[in-house]
N, C-alpha and C positions, 0 to 999 in steps of 0.2 A: 307284531312282536315289539316289545319295548326296547329302547336303546339304553346301554349303561350310562350312568352319569359320569361327566368328566372328573368329578371329585373322587369317585370310587376308583377310576382307572389311575389317576394321579397318585392316590394313596398307595396302590399296589406297586407302582413304579418307584416311588420314594423308598418303600420298604426294600425292594430288590437292590437298589443302588446305594442306599445310605445306612440302613440298619446294620448292627454288628452281625457278621455272617453266622456265628453259632446260633444266635437268636433266630435269624431268618430260616436257616436250614432246619432247625429244630421245630419251628412253628409250621413249616411246610411238611416235615417228616412225620410228626406225631399223628395228624389226621390220616396220613397215608398208611402208617403202620397199623393204626386201629382198623382202617378199612381192609387191609390185607389180612389181618388176624381174623376179623369177622368173616371175611370171604373164605378163609381156611375152615371156619366152622361149618360152612355149607357142606363141604365134603366130609369133614370129620364127624359131624353130627349124623349124617347118613350112615357112615360106617359104624358108629357107636350103636345106634338103635337097631340097625340091620344085623349086627353081630349076634344078637339074641336069637336070630333065626337059624344060626348054624355057620360052620366054617365055609360051606359052599356059597351061602349068600354073601358072606364077607368077601370071599374071593371075587364074586361077581361085581361088587361095587368097586373093588380094586382094579379090575379089568376096565371098567368104564371110566376110570381116571384118564385113560387114553382118549376117550371120546371127548372129554372136556378139553384136552389138549388140541384135538382136531378143530373144535369150535373156536378155541383161542387163536389158532392159526388164521382163521377167517377175519379176526378183528385186531389181533395184536400188531401185525405189521403196519396196518393203517394207523393204529392208535399211537404206537411208539414213534413212527415216522412223522405223523402229523404233529404230535406234541412237541417233538424236538424242533421242528420248523416253526411252529407257532411261538414257542418261547423266544426264539431268536428274532422273529418278526416283531413281537411285542417289545423286545429290548431295543429294536431299531425304530420303534413307533410306526410300524406299518400295519395298523389294525385292520384295515379293509382287506389286505391280502391274507391276513391271518383268518378272517372270517371265511374266505374262499377255501382255504386249506381245511378248515373244520368241516365244511359242507362236503367237500370231496371225500374226506375220510369217512364221514358218517354214512353217506348214501352207498358208497362202494362196499362198506362193511355189511350193510343190510343185505346187499345183493349176494355177497359171499356166504353170509349166514343162511340165506334162503337156499342156496345151492347145497349146503351141507344137509339141511333138512330134507330136501327132495331125494338126494342120493342115499342118505342114511335110512329113510323110511323104505325106499324101494329095495334096498339090499341089506335089510336088517340082519338076517341070519348069517350070511357070509361075513358081514362086518364084525359081529361079536366074536366069531371064530378067529377072524384075522387079528383082532385085538388081543387074543390070548385066552379066551374062555375055554375051559375044559368041558367035556361032555356032561359032567356032573353039575356044572354051574351055568351052562349056556342059557337055559330058560330064565334063570334069575337075571342074567346079563341083558337079555332082550327086554324083560320087564322094566329094568331100570333105564334102558336107553330110550324107551318109547317117548316119554313126556319131555325128557331133556332135549331130544332132537326137535320137537315142535317149537321150542323157544330159542333155537339157535340164532335166528336173525336178531332177536332182542339182546341176546348175550353178546354177540359180536359188536352191536352198537354200544352196549354198556362199556366195553373196553375203550372205545374211542372217546366217549363222553367223559369217562373217569379220568383218563390220561390227560385230556385237553383241559379239563377243569384245573388239574394240578399245574399244567403248563402256564396258565394265566394267573396262578397264585391263589386259586380258590380251593385249596386242599380240604377245607372244612366241608364245603358242599359235596365234594367227592366222597368224603368219609360218610356223610349222612346217607347218601344214595346207596353206597355199597353196604354200609353197616346195618341199616334198617332191614334190608332183605335178608342178611345173614341171621339176625336175631329172629325174624319171622320164621325162617326155615327151622330153627331149633324148636319152636312151638308147634309147628305144623307136623313135623316128623312123627312124634309119638301118636298124634291124633289120627293121621292117615294110616300109619303102619299097624297100630294096635287097636285103637278104638273103632276104626272103620274096617279093620281086617284086610287092608289092601297089600300088606307085606312089602316086598321090594318095590313094587309099582307105586306104593304110597310114598316111599322116600323120593322117588323120581317126581311124582306129582307135587310134593311139597317144594322141592327144589325149583321146579318150573314156575310155580306161582310166585316164589320169592324173587326169581330173576325178573319176572314181569313187574313186580312192585318196584324193584331197584330201577328198572328202565323208566318207569313213570316219575320217580323222584329225581333221577339224574337229568331227564330232559326238561323238567320244570324250570330251572334257572335259565336255561337257554331260551325258552319260549316267553319268559316274563321279564327279561332284562336284568336279572339278578347276577348275571355273569358278564364279563367284558365282551365276550363273543356271543353269537347267536346262531341257531340252526335254521336255515331257510333253503328251500329248493332253488330259489332264484340265485343263490350264491354258488350253486353247483356248476362251476366252470372249470373242469379239469384242463390243465395245460401241461406242456412238457416240463416246465419248471417245477410246478407243484408235484406232479407225479414222480419226477426224478428225485426231488428232495425226500418225498415220503418213502420211495422204494430204497434209496441209497442208505438211509438210516434204518428204516423199518424192516428191511430184508433181514437184518440180524435177528430180529424177533421172530420173523417167519421161519427162518432156518432153525433157530433155537427150538421153537415149538414143534417144527416138523421132525427134527432129530429127536426131540423128547418123545414124540409118538413112536418113532422107530425104536428108540432105546427101551421104552416101556413094553412094546410088543415083544422085543427080543427077550427082555428080562422076564416078562410074564410067561413066555413059552418055556424058557429054561427052568423057571421056578415051578410052573405047573407040571413040567415033565418029571419033577421029583415027587411032588405031592401038592394037594390043595392047601395043606397046612403051610408049606413053604411059600406058596403063592400068596396066601392071606397074610403071612408074617411080613414079607417084603412090602406088600401093599399097605399094611397098617403103618409100617415104619415111614413110608412115603407120606402118609397123611399126618403123622405126628411131626415129622420134620418140616412140614409146611409152616408150622408156627415160628421157629427161629428163622427159616428162610423168608417168611412173610415180613418179619421185623427187619431183616437185612434189606429186602427188596423195597419195603416201604421207606426205609431211611434213604436208600439210593434214589428213589423217585422223588424224595424231598430235596435231595442234593442236585439232581439233574437239571431241573428248570432254573435253579439259581445260577449254576454254571453256564447254562445256555443263554439266559437273559443277559448276564454280565458280559459274555463273549459278544453277543449282538450289540451291546452298548459300548463295546471296546474298553471295558473295565478289566483289563487283563490281570491287574494285581488282585482283584477279588476272585477271579477264576482260580488262581493258584492257591490263595488263602482258603477258599472253600474246599478245594481238593485235599489240602493238608488236614483240615479239621475233620472232613468226612472219613478219611483214611484212619485217623486215630480212633475215632468213635467206633467205626466198623470192626476193627481188629479187637479192641478191648471188649466191646459189647458182645461180639461173637464168642470170644473166649469164655466170658462169664456164662453165657447161655449154654455153651457146650458142656461146661463143667456141671452145671445144675441138672441139665437133662440127662447127661451120661450117668450121673449118680442114681437117678430115679427111672432108668430105662425099663427095668422089670415092672415097676408099678404102672408105667405108661402103657405097656403092652397088656398088662393084666386088666386094664379097663375093658378090653375087647374080647378076652377069653380067660377062662380059669381052668378048663379041662384039657385044652390042646397044648400040651407041653412043647411039642415041636414048633408050633407057631410062636409060642412065647420065647423060646430060645433063639430062633432065627431073627425075630423082630427086635429083641433086645440087643443082639450082636450088631445088627444093621444100624440101629440108633447110635450105639456107642462109637462105632467106627466113624460114622458121619460127623459126630460131635467133635472128634479129634481133628477133623479137617475143617471145622466150621470157621476158625479165624481166617484161613486162606480163602474160603468161599466168600467171606464178608469183604475182604480187601479187593478180590477180583471183581466183585459186583460193583464196587465204587469205581474202579478203573473202567469197567464196561459202561457205566453211566456217564463217566467223564467223556469217553469217546462219543457216545450217542448225543450228549448235550452239546458238544462242539461240532457236530455234523460229520465226524469221522466214521463213515459208514463201514469201511473195511475193518477198522479196528474193533468196532462194536460187533460186527459179524463174526470175526475170529474168536472173540472172547465169549460171546453169547452161545456159540455153537460148540465150545470146547467141552463143557461139563457133560453133555450127553451126546457128543458127536466125536470130534477128533481125539479126545482124551478118553472116551468111553468105549465106543464101538470096536476099536482095535484090540482091546484087552478083555472084553466081556466073555467071549467064547473060550479063550485060553484059560482064564481064571475059573470059569465054570467047569472046564474039563479037568484042570489040575486039582482044584480044591472042592469041587462039588458044591454042597450047600454053603459052606463057608465062602467060597468064591463068589457065589451069587449074592451073598449078604454083604460082601466087602467091596464090590467092584465100583460102586458109586463114590465111596470115600477115596479110593485110589485115584479115580478120575479127577476128583476135586484137587488133589495134591498136584497132579500132573499139569493142571491148567495154570499153575503158577509160572511154568516155563514160557507160556505165551504172554502173560500179563506183564512180566518184568520189562521186556523190550518195548512193548506197546506204551507203557506209561512213560518211559524215557523219551520216546518219540513225540508223544503229545505234549509233554512238558517243554521240550525244545521248541515246538510249534508256538506255544503260548509265549514263551520268553522271547522268541524271535519277533513276534508281533509287538510285544511290549518295547523292545529295543527300536524297532522301526518307527513306532509311534513317538518315541523320545527324539528320534532324528527328524521328525516331521514328515515322514513318508506315509503315515497313516493318520487319519483325522483324530483329533483329541477325543478323550472319553466323553460320553454323554453325562451331563449332570442330571440330578433328580428333577422331576417336573416341579415347576413352581406353582 
Protein backbone atom coordinates (compact mmCIF):
# COMPACT_ATOMS: atom_id res chain seq x y z
CA UNK A 1 0.00 0.00 0.00
CA UNK A 2 1.34 3.40 -0.98
CA UNK A 3 1.71 6.16 1.59
CA UNK A 4 0.22 9.63 1.02
CA UNK A 5 2.69 12.37 0.16
CA UNK A 6 3.46 14.99 2.86
CA UNK A 7 2.53 17.75 0.41
CA UNK A 8 -0.97 16.34 -0.05
CA UNK A 9 -1.52 16.06 3.69
CA UNK A 10 -0.11 19.57 4.33
CA UNK A 11 -2.39 21.02 1.66
CA UNK A 12 -5.49 19.54 3.31
CA UNK A 13 -4.36 20.79 6.71
CA UNK A 14 -3.75 24.30 5.37
CA UNK A 15 -7.21 24.34 3.84
CA UNK A 16 -8.89 23.32 7.12
CA UNK A 17 -7.00 25.87 9.24
CA UNK A 18 -6.51 28.83 6.91
CA UNK A 19 -9.04 29.03 4.07
CA UNK A 20 -12.26 31.04 4.54
CA UNK A 21 -14.77 28.79 6.29
CA UNK A 22 -17.66 29.29 3.85
CA UNK A 23 -15.35 28.12 1.06
CA UNK A 24 -14.03 25.15 3.07
CA UNK A 25 -17.46 23.96 4.22
CA UNK A 26 -18.95 24.42 0.76
CA UNK A 27 -16.11 22.56 -0.93
CA UNK A 28 -16.53 19.72 1.57
CA UNK A 29 -20.33 19.77 1.42
CA UNK A 30 -20.96 19.87 -2.33
CA UNK A 31 -19.42 16.47 -3.09
CA UNK A 32 -21.15 15.06 0.00
CA UNK A 33 -24.50 16.47 -1.11
CA UNK A 34 -24.07 15.02 -4.59
CA UNK A 35 -23.13 11.65 -3.10
CA UNK A 36 -26.20 11.65 -0.84
CA UNK A 37 -28.48 12.70 -3.69
CA UNK A 38 -27.17 9.98 -5.95
CA UNK A 39 -27.45 7.51 -3.09
CA UNK A 40 -31.10 8.53 -2.78
CA UNK A 41 -31.50 7.62 -6.43
CA UNK A 42 -30.68 4.01 -5.54
CA UNK A 43 -33.89 3.69 -3.60
CA UNK A 44 -36.00 6.10 -5.64
CA UNK A 45 -35.04 4.48 -8.95
CA UNK A 46 -36.08 1.07 -7.64
CA UNK A 47 -39.42 2.49 -6.48
CA UNK A 48 -39.99 4.33 -9.77
CA UNK A 49 -39.40 1.35 -12.03
CA UNK A 50 -41.12 -1.15 -9.72
CA UNK A 51 -44.20 1.11 -9.48
CA UNK A 52 -45.19 0.00 -12.99
CA UNK A 53 -45.67 -3.52 -11.57
CA UNK A 54 -48.50 -2.34 -9.29
CA UNK A 55 -49.25 -0.90 -5.86
CA UNK A 56 -48.33 -4.16 -4.08
CA UNK A 57 -44.84 -4.15 -5.63
CA UNK A 58 -44.39 -0.48 -4.68
CA UNK A 59 -45.46 -1.28 -1.12
CA UNK A 60 -42.91 -4.14 -0.99
CA UNK A 61 -40.02 -1.83 -1.91
CA UNK A 62 -41.24 0.64 0.73
CA UNK A 63 -41.20 -2.12 3.34
CA UNK A 64 -37.64 -3.03 2.42
CA UNK A 65 -36.47 0.50 3.20
CA UNK A 66 -36.33 -0.82 6.77
CA UNK A 67 -33.91 -3.52 5.63
CA UNK A 68 -31.58 -0.81 4.32
CA UNK A 69 -31.80 0.83 7.75
CA UNK A 70 -30.88 -2.45 9.45
CA UNK A 71 -27.81 -2.80 7.25
CA UNK A 72 -26.99 0.85 7.90
CA UNK A 73 -27.04 0.08 11.62
CA UNK A 74 -24.19 -2.38 11.02
CA UNK A 75 -21.95 0.30 9.54
CA UNK A 76 -23.17 3.73 10.52
CA UNK A 77 -22.17 3.60 14.19
CA UNK A 78 -18.62 2.66 13.23
CA UNK A 79 -18.60 5.13 10.32
CA UNK A 80 -19.79 8.17 12.28
CA UNK A 81 -17.76 7.36 15.39
CA UNK A 82 -14.58 6.63 13.46
CA UNK A 83 -14.95 9.68 11.21
CA UNK A 84 -15.44 12.03 14.17
CA UNK A 85 -12.38 10.65 15.96
CA UNK A 86 -10.28 10.63 12.78
CA UNK A 87 -11.02 14.30 12.01
CA UNK A 88 -9.94 15.29 15.53
CA UNK A 89 -6.81 13.10 15.38
CA UNK A 90 -5.80 14.57 12.02
CA UNK A 91 -6.37 18.06 13.41
CA UNK A 92 -3.96 17.15 16.24
CA UNK A 93 -1.51 15.60 13.68
CA UNK A 94 -1.82 12.07 15.07
CA UNK A 95 -2.00 10.33 11.69
CA UNK A 96 -0.82 6.88 12.82
CA UNK A 97 -3.56 6.68 15.45
CA UNK A 98 -6.09 7.77 12.81
CA UNK A 99 -5.04 4.83 10.60
CA UNK A 100 -5.71 2.43 13.47
CA UNK A 101 -9.18 3.95 14.00
CA UNK A 102 -10.02 3.44 10.32
CA UNK A 103 -8.92 -0.21 10.38
CA UNK A 104 -10.96 -0.95 13.49
CA UNK A 105 -14.08 0.65 11.99
CA UNK A 106 -13.69 -1.06 8.61
CA UNK A 107 -13.15 -4.65 9.75
CA UNK A 108 -15.74 -4.60 12.51
CA UNK A 109 -18.27 -3.17 10.02
CA UNK A 110 -17.55 -6.08 7.68
CA UNK A 111 -18.22 -8.54 10.51
CA UNK A 112 -21.49 -6.83 11.46
CA UNK A 113 -22.62 -6.81 7.83
CA UNK A 114 -21.90 -10.52 7.52
CA UNK A 115 -24.03 -11.19 10.58
CA UNK A 116 -26.94 -9.33 8.95
CA UNK A 117 -26.54 -11.45 5.80
CA UNK A 118 -26.55 -14.76 7.67
CA UNK A 119 -29.50 -13.93 9.91
CA UNK A 120 -31.52 -12.28 7.14
CA UNK A 121 -31.16 -15.20 4.71
CA UNK A 122 -31.91 -17.74 7.46
CA UNK A 123 -35.10 -15.97 8.60
CA UNK A 124 -36.26 -14.34 5.36
CA UNK A 125 -40.04 -14.88 5.64
CA UNK A 126 -40.50 -13.83 9.28
CA UNK A 127 -38.17 -10.90 8.63
CA UNK A 128 -40.27 -9.33 5.85
CA UNK A 129 -43.46 -9.87 7.86
CA UNK A 130 -41.82 -8.19 10.85
CA UNK A 131 -40.79 -5.24 8.64
CA UNK A 132 -44.46 -4.64 7.80
CA UNK A 133 -45.15 -6.61 4.62
CA UNK A 134 -48.83 -7.45 4.10
CA UNK A 135 -49.97 -10.87 2.81
CA UNK A 136 -50.51 -9.34 -0.64
CA UNK A 137 -46.99 -7.93 -0.97
CA UNK A 138 -44.83 -10.30 1.11
CA UNK A 139 -43.55 -12.34 -1.87
CA UNK A 140 -42.43 -9.14 -3.59
CA UNK A 141 -40.71 -8.11 -0.35
CA UNK A 142 -38.80 -11.41 -0.19
CA UNK A 143 -37.75 -11.08 -3.84
CA UNK A 144 -36.32 -7.62 -3.17
CA UNK A 145 -34.57 -8.56 0.07
CA UNK A 146 -32.69 -11.54 -1.39
CA UNK A 147 -29.83 -9.86 -3.27
CA UNK A 148 -29.59 -6.83 -0.99
CA UNK A 149 -28.85 -9.13 1.95
CA UNK A 150 -26.00 -10.81 0.07
CA UNK A 151 -24.06 -7.53 -0.22
CA UNK A 152 -24.71 -6.33 3.35
CA UNK A 153 -21.01 -6.66 4.40
CA UNK A 154 -19.92 -4.48 1.48
CA UNK A 155 -22.65 -1.93 2.18
CA UNK A 156 -21.57 -1.69 5.84
CA UNK A 157 -17.95 -1.13 4.80
CA UNK A 158 -19.06 1.49 2.28
CA UNK A 159 -20.48 3.61 5.11
CA UNK A 160 -17.15 3.54 6.95
CA UNK A 161 -15.00 4.36 3.91
CA UNK A 162 -17.40 7.05 2.74
CA UNK A 163 -17.49 8.88 6.08
CA UNK A 164 -13.75 8.54 6.74
CA UNK A 165 -12.81 9.92 3.31
CA UNK A 166 -14.82 13.01 4.22
CA UNK A 167 -13.21 13.16 7.66
CA UNK A 168 -9.77 13.52 6.08
CA UNK A 169 -11.00 16.16 3.61
CA UNK A 170 -11.35 13.88 0.55
CA UNK A 171 -15.03 14.56 -0.07
CA UNK A 172 -14.56 14.35 -3.85
CA UNK A 173 -13.27 10.77 -3.66
CA UNK A 174 -16.25 9.92 -1.46
CA UNK A 175 -18.64 11.45 -3.99
CA UNK A 176 -17.16 9.51 -6.90
CA UNK A 177 -17.44 6.22 -5.05
CA UNK A 178 -21.05 6.64 -3.98
CA UNK A 179 -22.13 8.55 -7.07
CA UNK A 180 -20.97 6.11 -9.72
CA UNK A 181 -22.82 3.26 -8.05
CA UNK A 182 -26.03 5.31 -7.93
CA UNK A 183 -25.85 6.20 -11.63
CA UNK A 184 -25.13 2.57 -12.52
CA UNK A 185 -28.20 1.47 -10.57
CA UNK A 186 -30.43 3.71 -12.70
CA UNK A 187 -29.16 2.05 -15.88
CA UNK A 188 -29.37 -1.50 -14.54
CA UNK A 189 -32.89 -1.24 -13.08
CA UNK A 190 -34.88 -1.16 -16.37
CA UNK A 191 -32.59 -3.79 -17.92
CA UNK A 192 -33.06 -6.29 -15.11
CA UNK A 193 -36.71 -5.49 -14.31
CA UNK A 194 -38.12 -5.30 -17.85
CA UNK A 195 -35.64 -6.51 -20.49
CA UNK A 196 -34.64 -9.59 -18.50
CA UNK A 197 -38.11 -10.01 -16.97
CA UNK A 198 -36.86 -10.34 -13.39
CA UNK A 199 -39.40 -7.96 -11.85
CA UNK A 200 -38.82 -6.92 -8.24
CA UNK A 201 -35.89 -9.35 -7.93
CA UNK A 202 -34.24 -7.49 -10.84
CA UNK A 203 -34.38 -4.22 -8.91
CA UNK A 204 -32.70 -5.95 -5.97
CA UNK A 205 -30.01 -7.44 -8.23
CA UNK A 206 -29.29 -4.05 -9.81
CA UNK A 207 -28.91 -2.46 -6.38
CA UNK A 208 -26.58 -5.23 -5.21
CA UNK A 209 -24.28 -4.90 -8.22
CA UNK A 210 -24.17 -1.12 -7.82
CA UNK A 211 -23.19 -1.43 -4.14
CA UNK A 212 -20.34 -3.79 -5.09
CA UNK A 213 -19.08 -1.31 -7.67
CA UNK A 214 -19.20 1.50 -5.07
CA UNK A 215 -17.17 -0.68 -2.70
CA UNK A 216 -14.48 -1.23 -5.34
CA UNK A 217 -14.24 2.50 -6.08
CA UNK A 218 -14.20 3.58 -2.43
CA UNK A 219 -11.49 1.14 -1.36
CA UNK A 220 -9.23 2.04 -4.30
CA UNK A 221 -7.79 5.31 -2.84
CA UNK A 222 -7.12 3.57 0.47
CA UNK A 223 -5.12 0.82 -1.21
CA UNK A 224 -3.17 3.06 -3.58
CA UNK A 225 -2.11 5.97 -1.35
CA UNK A 226 -4.52 8.50 -2.86
CA UNK A 227 -5.96 9.12 0.59
CA UNK A 228 -4.27 10.39 3.75
CA UNK A 229 -5.09 7.12 5.50
CA UNK A 230 -5.00 3.52 4.35
CA UNK A 231 -6.76 0.24 5.14
CA UNK A 232 -4.57 -2.59 6.39
CA UNK A 233 -5.27 -5.59 8.58
CA UNK A 234 -1.96 -4.88 10.34
CA UNK A 235 -3.48 -1.64 11.66
CA UNK A 236 -6.43 -3.50 13.17
CA UNK A 237 -5.54 -3.00 16.82
CA UNK A 238 -8.73 -2.30 18.77
CA UNK A 239 -8.09 -0.61 22.10
CA UNK A 240 -10.30 0.70 24.88
CA UNK A 241 -9.58 4.26 23.74
CA UNK A 242 -10.47 3.66 20.08
CA UNK A 243 -13.57 1.58 20.80
CA UNK A 244 -14.69 4.03 23.48
CA UNK A 245 -14.39 7.03 21.15
CA UNK A 246 -16.15 5.24 18.29
CA UNK A 247 -19.00 4.00 20.47
CA UNK A 248 -19.47 7.26 22.41
CA UNK A 249 -20.07 9.29 19.24
CA UNK A 250 -21.20 6.54 16.87
CA UNK A 251 -23.84 5.20 19.23
CA UNK A 252 -25.98 8.18 18.27
CA UNK A 253 -26.07 6.89 14.71
CA UNK A 254 -26.68 3.31 15.89
CA UNK A 255 -29.64 4.34 18.01
CA UNK A 256 -30.91 6.68 15.29
CA UNK A 257 -30.97 3.93 12.70
CA UNK A 258 -32.27 1.40 15.20
CA UNK A 259 -35.13 3.69 16.10
CA UNK A 260 -35.67 4.45 12.41
CA UNK A 261 -36.20 0.72 11.86
CA UNK A 262 -38.66 0.55 14.76
CA UNK A 263 -40.46 3.70 13.59
CA UNK A 264 -40.67 2.41 10.01
CA UNK A 265 -42.03 -0.94 11.14
CA UNK A 266 -44.65 0.73 13.33
CA UNK A 267 -45.63 3.13 10.54
CA UNK A 268 -45.71 0.34 7.93
CA UNK A 269 -47.99 -1.77 10.10
CA UNK A 270 -50.32 1.15 10.84
CA UNK A 271 -50.43 2.21 7.17
CA UNK A 272 -50.75 -1.36 5.89
CA UNK A 273 -53.56 -1.92 8.35
CA UNK A 274 -55.51 0.74 6.47
CA UNK A 275 -54.60 -0.32 2.91
CA UNK A 276 -51.70 -1.10 0.57
CA UNK A 277 -52.35 2.31 -1.01
CA UNK A 278 -51.67 4.15 2.25
CA UNK A 279 -48.58 1.99 2.83
CA UNK A 280 -47.30 2.79 -0.67
CA UNK A 281 -48.12 6.51 -0.36
CA UNK A 282 -46.22 6.93 2.91
CA UNK A 283 -43.35 4.87 1.51
CA UNK A 284 -43.07 6.95 -1.66
CA UNK A 285 -43.12 10.15 0.44
CA UNK A 286 -40.18 8.79 2.41
CA UNK A 287 -38.25 8.15 -0.81
CA UNK A 288 -39.08 11.60 -2.26
CA UNK A 289 -38.09 13.37 0.96
CA UNK A 290 -34.71 11.63 0.85
CA UNK A 291 -33.67 14.30 -1.66
CA UNK A 292 -34.02 17.38 0.59
CA UNK A 293 -32.89 15.30 3.57
CA UNK A 294 -29.88 14.17 1.53
CA UNK A 295 -28.95 17.77 0.78
CA UNK A 296 -29.25 18.69 4.46
CA UNK A 297 -27.29 15.65 5.60
CA UNK A 298 -24.67 16.18 2.91
CA UNK A 299 -24.21 19.78 4.00
CA UNK A 300 -23.98 18.65 7.62
CA UNK A 301 -21.33 16.06 6.82
CA UNK A 302 -19.36 18.77 5.05
CA UNK A 303 -19.57 20.93 8.18
CA UNK A 304 -18.82 18.20 10.76
CA UNK A 305 -15.18 17.41 9.83
CA UNK A 306 -14.37 21.13 9.59
CA UNK A 307 -15.69 21.70 13.12
CA UNK A 308 -13.97 18.56 14.42
CA UNK A 309 -10.63 19.31 12.76
CA UNK A 310 -10.52 22.86 14.10
CA UNK A 311 -11.56 21.66 17.56
CA UNK A 312 -8.68 19.18 17.51
CA UNK A 313 -6.35 21.96 16.35
CA UNK A 314 -7.64 24.25 19.15
CA UNK A 315 -8.96 26.82 16.65
CA UNK A 316 -12.05 27.57 18.70
CA UNK A 317 -12.81 30.78 16.82
CA UNK A 318 -13.21 28.79 13.60
CA UNK A 319 -15.44 26.23 15.34
CA UNK A 320 -17.93 28.96 16.31
CA UNK A 321 -17.70 30.69 12.94
CA UNK A 322 -18.30 27.42 11.08
CA UNK A 323 -21.41 26.69 13.18
CA UNK A 324 -22.90 30.12 12.50
CA UNK A 325 -22.37 29.81 8.77
CA UNK A 326 -23.75 26.26 8.66
CA UNK A 327 -26.86 27.24 10.64
CA UNK A 328 -27.73 30.13 8.32
CA UNK A 329 -27.29 28.08 5.17
CA UNK A 330 -29.23 25.09 6.54
CA UNK A 331 -32.28 27.11 7.61
CA UNK A 332 -32.51 29.24 4.46
CA UNK A 333 -31.76 26.36 2.11
CA UNK A 334 -34.29 24.06 3.78
CA UNK A 335 -36.99 26.74 3.58
CA UNK A 336 -36.42 27.18 -0.16
CA UNK A 337 -36.44 23.42 -0.80
CA UNK A 338 -39.56 22.95 1.30
CA UNK A 339 -41.44 25.65 -0.59
CA UNK A 340 -40.52 24.24 -4.00
CA UNK A 341 -41.26 20.61 -3.19
CA UNK A 342 -44.47 21.46 -1.35
CA UNK A 343 -45.83 23.26 -4.41
CA UNK A 344 -45.14 20.29 -6.68
CA UNK A 345 -46.06 17.52 -4.24
CA UNK A 346 -48.87 16.17 -6.44
CA UNK A 347 -46.59 15.97 -9.46
CA UNK A 348 -43.92 14.19 -7.41
CA UNK A 349 -46.32 11.47 -6.26
CA UNK A 350 -47.82 11.30 -9.76
CA UNK A 351 -44.51 9.92 -11.05
CA UNK A 352 -45.25 6.70 -9.18
CA UNK A 353 -48.97 6.24 -9.80
CA UNK A 354 -51.77 7.69 -11.88
CA UNK A 355 -54.68 5.39 -11.10
CA UNK A 356 -54.41 5.04 -7.31
CA UNK A 357 -56.00 8.23 -6.01
CA UNK A 358 -55.73 7.23 -2.35
CA UNK A 359 -52.00 6.70 -2.71
CA UNK A 360 -51.62 10.10 -4.39
CA UNK A 361 -53.62 11.95 -1.73
CA UNK A 362 -51.77 10.39 1.21
CA UNK A 363 -48.35 10.82 -0.38
CA UNK A 364 -48.90 14.48 -1.30
CA UNK A 365 -50.19 15.36 2.19
CA UNK A 366 -47.22 13.62 3.79
CA UNK A 367 -44.75 15.54 1.58
CA UNK A 368 -46.33 18.95 2.20
CA UNK A 369 -46.41 18.56 5.97
CA UNK A 370 -42.76 17.44 6.13
CA UNK A 371 -41.80 20.38 3.89
CA UNK A 372 -43.32 22.78 6.45
CA UNK A 373 -41.02 21.36 9.11
CA UNK A 374 -37.95 21.19 6.84
CA UNK A 375 -36.18 24.38 8.13
CA UNK A 376 -36.35 22.99 11.68
CA UNK A 377 -34.99 19.66 10.46
CA UNK A 378 -32.12 21.46 8.71
CA UNK A 379 -31.02 23.42 11.77
CA UNK A 380 -31.36 20.44 14.13
CA UNK A 381 -29.13 18.45 11.76
CA UNK A 382 -26.41 21.13 12.03
CA UNK A 383 -26.59 21.05 15.83
CA UNK A 384 -26.40 17.26 15.71
CA UNK A 385 -23.27 17.40 13.51
CA UNK A 386 -21.74 20.01 15.82
CA UNK A 387 -22.16 17.63 18.78
CA UNK A 388 -20.73 14.70 16.82
CA UNK A 389 -17.81 16.72 15.44
CA UNK A 390 -16.74 17.89 18.90
CA UNK A 391 -17.08 14.43 20.43
CA UNK A 392 -20.23 15.18 22.47
CA UNK A 393 -21.64 11.66 22.22
CA UNK A 394 -24.60 12.24 24.53
CA UNK A 395 -25.77 15.35 22.70
CA UNK A 396 -25.43 13.65 19.32
CA UNK A 397 -27.33 10.66 20.68
CA UNK A 398 -30.22 12.73 22.01
CA UNK A 399 -30.66 14.67 18.78
CA UNK A 400 -30.12 11.85 16.32
CA UNK A 401 -32.70 9.67 18.07
CA UNK A 402 -35.33 12.37 18.51
CA UNK A 403 -36.77 12.46 15.00
CA UNK A 404 -37.80 8.81 14.91
CA UNK A 405 -37.50 7.99 18.57
CA UNK A 406 -38.26 10.19 21.54
CA UNK A 407 -40.33 12.68 19.51
CA UNK A 408 -41.95 10.09 17.22
CA UNK A 409 -42.82 6.88 19.03
CA UNK A 410 -44.85 8.48 21.86
CA UNK A 411 -47.18 10.21 19.38
CA UNK A 412 -47.51 7.78 16.46
CA UNK A 413 -50.23 5.53 17.94
CA UNK A 414 -52.32 8.39 19.42
CA UNK A 415 -52.21 10.28 16.11
CA UNK A 416 -53.09 7.19 14.08
CA UNK A 417 -55.97 6.42 16.45
CA UNK A 418 -57.30 9.98 16.51
CA UNK A 419 -56.83 11.00 12.87
CA UNK A 420 -56.55 7.64 11.04
CA UNK A 421 -54.94 8.15 7.60
CA UNK A 422 -54.18 11.83 8.18
CA UNK A 423 -52.49 10.99 11.46
CA UNK A 424 -50.23 8.42 9.79
CA UNK A 425 -49.36 10.96 7.08
CA UNK A 426 -48.54 13.81 9.49
CA UNK A 427 -46.75 12.12 12.40
CA UNK A 428 -43.21 12.57 11.02
CA UNK A 429 -43.68 16.31 10.50
CA UNK A 430 -44.97 16.74 14.05
CA UNK A 431 -41.97 14.80 15.40
CA UNK A 432 -39.59 17.08 13.46
CA UNK A 433 -41.12 20.14 15.12
CA UNK A 434 -40.92 18.58 18.59
CA UNK A 435 -37.19 17.86 18.13
CA UNK A 436 -36.58 21.61 18.37
CA UNK A 437 -37.20 21.41 22.12
CA UNK A 438 -34.14 19.16 22.48
CA UNK A 439 -31.85 21.07 20.11
CA UNK A 440 -32.17 24.49 21.76
CA UNK A 441 -30.65 23.60 25.16
CA UNK A 442 -28.02 21.37 23.53
CA UNK A 443 -26.70 24.11 21.27
CA UNK A 444 -26.45 26.50 24.20
CA UNK A 445 -24.47 23.89 26.15
CA UNK A 446 -21.98 23.14 23.38
CA UNK A 447 -21.45 26.83 22.56
CA UNK A 448 -20.63 27.46 26.22
CA UNK A 449 -18.12 24.60 26.05
CA UNK A 450 -16.35 26.10 23.04
CA UNK A 451 -16.31 29.61 24.47
CA UNK A 452 -14.99 28.31 27.82
CA UNK A 453 -12.13 26.54 26.01
CA UNK A 454 -11.38 29.73 24.08
CA UNK A 455 -11.24 31.78 27.29
CA UNK A 456 -9.01 29.17 28.97
CA UNK A 457 -6.68 29.32 25.99
CA UNK A 458 -6.47 33.11 26.28
CA UNK A 459 -5.51 32.69 29.95
CA UNK A 460 -2.74 30.26 28.98
CA UNK A 461 -4.43 27.22 30.54
CA UNK A 462 -4.73 25.47 27.15
CA UNK A 463 -2.03 25.26 24.50
CA UNK A 464 -2.22 27.90 21.75
CA UNK A 465 -3.97 27.02 18.48
CA UNK A 466 -2.09 25.06 15.87
CA UNK A 467 -0.95 26.95 12.82
CA UNK A 468 -1.20 25.64 9.27
CA UNK A 469 1.50 23.23 8.16
CA UNK A 470 4.47 24.87 6.53
